[in-house]
C-alpha positions in Angstrom: 122.9 -3.4 -42.0 121.5 -3.8 -38.5 121.6 -2.2 -35.0 121.8 -4.4 -31.9 120.2 -3.3 -28.6 122.6 -3.8 -25.7 120.5 -1.8 -23.2 116.9 -0.7 -24.1 116.7 2.5 -22.0 113.5 3.5 -20.1 111.1 3.5 -23.0 112.5 3.3 -26.5 110.0 2.8 -29.4 110.0 2.8 -33.2 108.0 5.8 -34.5 107.1 7.4 -37.8 104.1 9.8 -38.4 101.7 7.1 -37.3 98.6 5.4 -38.7 96.7 8.1 -40.6 93.1 7.8 -41.6 92.0 4.8 -39.5 90.3 6.5 -36.6 86.9 5.6 -38.1 87.8 2.0 -37.6 88.7 2.6 -33.9 92.5 2.6 -34.6 94.5 5.5 -33.2 97.3 7.3 -34.9 100.1 6.9 -32.4 103.4 8.2 -34.1 106.1 10.5 -32.7 105.1 12.7 -29.8 107.4 15.5 -31.1 106.9 15.3 -34.9 109.2 18.2 -35.9 112.1 16.6 -34.0 111.4 13.3 -35.8 111.4 15.1 -39.2 114.6 16.9 -38.5 116.4 13.8 -37.3 115.4 12.1 -40.5 116.5 15.1 -42.6 119.9 15.1 -40.9 120.3 11.4 -41.5 119.4 11.8 -45.2 116.0 10.2 -44.9 112.5 11.0 -46.1 110.4 12.8 -43.4 108.4 9.7 -42.5 111.2 7.2 -42.1 111.0 5.1 -39.0 113.3 6.4 -36.2 113.6 5.6 -32.5 111.7 7.8 -29.9 113.7 7.8 -26.6 112.0 8.7 -23.3 114.0 10.2 -20.4 116.8 7.6 -20.4 118.4 6.4 -23.6 119.5 3.0 -24.9 122.9 1.6 -25.7 123.2 0.4 -29.3 125.9 -1.4 -31.4 126.1 -0.7 -35.1 127.0 -3.8 -37.2 128.0 -1.7 -40.2 128.9 1.9 -41.0 125.9 4.2 -40.5 124.9 7.8 -40.9 122.8 8.9 -37.9 121.4 12.0 -36.2 120.0 12.8 -32.8 117.4 15.5 -32.1 114.9 16.5 -29.5 115.6 16.8 -25.8 119.3 17.2 -24.8 120.7 13.8 -24.0 124.3 12.8 -23.2 125.5 10.8 -26.3 128.7 9.0 -26.5 130.2 6.8 -29.3 132.8 4.4 -27.9 133.1 6.8 -24.9 133.6 10.0 -26.9 130.9 12.7 -26.7 129.1 13.4 -29.9 127.0 16.4 -30.9 123.2 16.5 -31.2 121.3 18.1 -34.1 124.1 17.2 -36.5 124.7 14.5 -39.1 127.1 11.9 -37.7 129.0 8.9 -39.3 129.6 5.9 -37.0 131.8 3.0 -38.0 130.9 -0.7 -37.9 131.3 -2.1 -34.4 130.8 1.3 -32.7 128.6 1.5 -29.6 126.3 4.5 -29.1 125.4 5.1 -25.4 122.6 7.5 -24.6 122.3 8.7 -21.0 119.6 10.7 -19.2 118.1 13.9 -20.4 119.1 17.1 -18.7 115.8 18.7 -19.6 112.9 17.7 -21.8 111.5 14.3 -22.2 112.0 12.8 -25.6 114.9 12.5 -28.1 114.9 10.9 -31.6 117.5 8.8 -33.3 117.4 8.4 -37.0 119.6 6.1 -39.1 120.1 6.6 -42.8 117.8 4.1 -44.6 115.3 4.1 -41.6 114.6 1.2 -39.3 113.2 -1.5 -41.6 110.7 -3.0 -39.2 107.6 -4.8 -40.4 104.8 -2.2 -40.9 101.5 -2.8 -39.2 98.4 -1.2 -40.8 100.6 1.1 -42.9 103.0 2.3 -40.1 106.1 1.2 -38.2 105.0 3.2 -35.1 104.5 1.4 -31.9 101.2 2.2 -30.0 102.4 1.2 -26.6 99.0 1.3 -24.9 97.4 -0.8 -27.6 100.4 -3.1 -28.1 100.0 -2.5 -31.8 103.1 -2.3 -34.1 106.3 -4.0 -34.9 108.4 -6.0 -32.4 105.2 -7.9 -31.4 103.7 -4.6 -30.1 106.4 -3.8 -27.5 109.2 -1.4 -26.8 112.8 -2.3 -27.4 114.5 -4.7 -25.1 118.1 -6.0 -24.8 119.0 -8.5 -27.5 116.8 -7.0 -30.2 118.5 -6.6 -33.6 116.9 -3.9 -35.7 117.3 -4.1 -39.5 118.1 -0.8 -41.3 116.7 -0.1 -44.8 118.8 0.1 -47.9 119.9 3.7 -48.7 121.8 4.8 -51.8 125.4 5.3 -50.7 127.0 8.4 -52.1 130.3 10.1 -52.1 129.5 11.6 -48.7 130.1 8.1 -47.1 133.4 7.7 -48.8 134.5 11.1 -47.8 133.7 10.4 -44.1 135.5 7.1 -44.3 138.7 8.9 -45.3 138.3 11.4 -42.5 137.9 8.6 -40.0 140.9 6.6 -41.1 143.0 7.4 -38.1 140.2 6.4 -35.6 138.2 3.5 -37.1 135.3 3.6 -34.6 135.3 7.3 -34.0 132.1 9.2 -34.9 132.7 11.8 -37.5 130.7 15.0 -38.0 131.0 17.4 -40.9 131.4 20.2 -38.4 128.0 21.9 -38.6 124.8 21.4 -36.7 121.3 22.9 -36.4 120.4 25.6 -33.9 118.0 23.6 -31.7 116.4 26.6 -30.0 113.6 27.1 -32.6 112.7 23.4 -32.3 113.3 22.4 -28.7 111.7 24.6 -25.9 113.1 23.7 -22.5 111.3 26.5 -20.8 108.4 24.9 -18.9 107.2 28.4 -17.8 106.2 29.4 -21.3 102.5 29.0 -21.7 100.8 26.7 -24.3 98.2 28.2 -26.6 94.7 26.9 -25.7 91.7 27.0 -28.0 88.1 27.1 -26.6 86.6 23.7 -25.9 83.1 22.6 -26.6 82.2 22.5 -22.9 84.5 25.2 -21.6 81.6 27.6 -21.0 80.2 25.0 -18.5 83.1 25.6 -16.1 82.2 27.6 -13.1 83.7 31.1 -12.9 86.5 30.2 -10.6 87.6 27.3 -12.8 87.4 29.4 -16.0 89.8 31.8 -14.3 92.1 29.1 -12.9 92.5 27.4 -16.3 94.5 30.4 -17.5 95.8 31.9 -14.3 97.1 28.9 -12.4 100.1 26.7 -13.0 99.5 23.0 -13.4 102.1 20.2 -13.2 102.6 17.2 -15.3 101.6 14.2 -13.2 103.9 11.2 -12.7 101.4 8.9 -14.4 101.3 10.9 -17.6 102.2 8.9 -20.8 101.8 8.8 -24.5 98.0 8.4 -24.1 97.5 11.5 -22.1 99.1 14.1 -19.9 97.4 14.3 -16.5 97.7 17.8 -15.0 97.9 18.4 -11.3 96.7 21.7 -9.9 93.5 23.4 -8.9 90.5 21.2 -9.1 88.3 22.4 -11.9 84.5 22.1 -11.7 81.4 22.4 -13.9 78.4 24.6 -13.0 76.3 21.4 -13.3 76.8 17.8 -14.3 76.7 17.1 -18.1 75.1 14.1 -19.7 77.3 13.5 -22.8 77.5 11.1 -25.6 81.0 9.9 -26.6 82.5 11.9 -29.4 85.6 11.6 -31.5 88.9 12.6 -29.8 92.1 14.2 -31.2 95.5 14.9 -29.8 95.5 18.1 -27.8 91.9 17.9 -26.5 91.7 18.8 -22.8 89.2 16.6 -21.0 87.8 17.1 -17.5 87.2 13.8 -15.7 85.2 13.7 -12.4 88.5 14.2 -10.4 88.6 17.8 -11.7 92.2 17.3 -12.8 92.5 17.9 -16.6 93.9 15.4 -19.1 95.4 16.5 -22.4 95.1 13.8 -25.0 98.4 12.9 -26.7 99.6 10.7 -29.5 98.0 7.4 -28.4 94.7 9.0 -27.3 91.5 6.9 -27.6 89.6 7.7 -30.8 86.5 8.6 -28.8 85.6 9.7 -25.3 82.8 11.1 -23.1 84.4 13.5 -20.7 83.7 17.2 -21.1 86.1 19.0 -23.4 87.2 22.2 -21.8 89.9 23.3 -24.3 92.2 22.2 -27.0 96.0 22.7 -27.1 96.9 24.2 -30.4 98.6 21.7 -32.7 101.7 23.9 -33.0 102.3 23.6 -29.3 101.8 19.9 -28.9 105.5 19.1 -29.5 106.4 21.6 -26.6 104.0 19.8 -24.3 105.4 16.4 -25.4 108.8 17.6 -24.1 107.4 18.4 -20.6 108.5 15.8 -18.1 106.7 14.8 -14.8 106.8 17.7 -12.4 107.2 20.3 -15.1 104.9 23.3 -15.1 102.1 23.7 -17.6 100.4 27.1 -18.2 97.8 28.1 -20.8 97.2 31.2 -22.7 94.0 31.7 -24.8 94.3 31.7 -28.6 91.9 31.7 -31.5 91.5 29.2 -34.3 92.8 31.8 -36.8 96.0 32.4 -34.8 96.5 28.6 -34.2 96.2 27.9 -37.9 98.6 30.7 -38.8 101.2 29.5 -36.3 100.9 25.9 -37.5 101.2 26.9 -41.2 104.2 29.2 -40.4 106.0 26.3 -38.6 105.4 24.0 -41.6 106.9 26.5 -44.0 109.9 26.8 -41.8 110.3 23.1 -41.5 110.1 22.5 -45.2 112.6 25.3 -45.9 115.0 23.8 -43.3 114.6 20.2 -44.7 115.4 21.5 -48.1 118.5 23.4 -46.8 119.7 20.3 -45.0 119.4 18.2 -48.1 121.4 20.8 -50.1 124.1 21.0 -47.4 124.4 17.2 -47.2 124.8 17.0 -51.0 127.4 19.8 -50.9 129.4 17.9 -48.2 129.4 14.8 -50.3 
């Protein structure tokens, strides 16, 4: 089974959870920017949570399936058509051999995820099939998808669900078939750019001058056009320190808010460097990083203060909900077989 890339889209990359545990060697994690969306796409496609899927940014690809496939699309709303017919998002879908999936632009949000049953069987690099775009590290010689690529799909145990869908599709051999149910995307995709992101205190936050400390929480920033998977640059009021700081580089993690000399904050994202020497004025709570990852250039970014205890509680609560939903999806897919 394979999938052929007819058009690559703006930036379409293979992603899983990333390269875990290699930061001490100078190797960043990378992985999906919106991890819950990746997990739910995999769940709907009948995959393990860490199977390799495609992360699609702003404008989607056009793909041809060389064999019957079970797929799912999650994340930002994107116009999806199989052989010209609209298909639902956040739902399991069956596409037939020879079908073409065309993904258009995103009405809101920034990233969608396409999972295929069996996962994309690309060659792993350092334990992951994720592409680190900035480091050119990963499968496909360290690059994003381009026209003409043929992506292998892993072997997955075929069950009665596939046969059932084949019988349903007999009158339209290339039509995509859905079992008629889908997930409510609202708990997992937040298209409201006005909702604030939870911000933890940073190591050097107290070194901001009084006006900057107030502006960090009172002002609205905007996602800059040159934001990417490495970091989100925020345009807005210029933040300043009370005095220059002489800092030694320290380890960096996704969510850290750095303050470069320009005074415009940078939020580290999935492909962040493993160390850095800019002042750290805050840290976006991990539970809100997927929401930030869905903000597109020009979208607003506001912050609200939170505590480590609240941030840990929210993250643990989300993980419990995700695990319950993944289990419920698996049961529903088995029942539909």
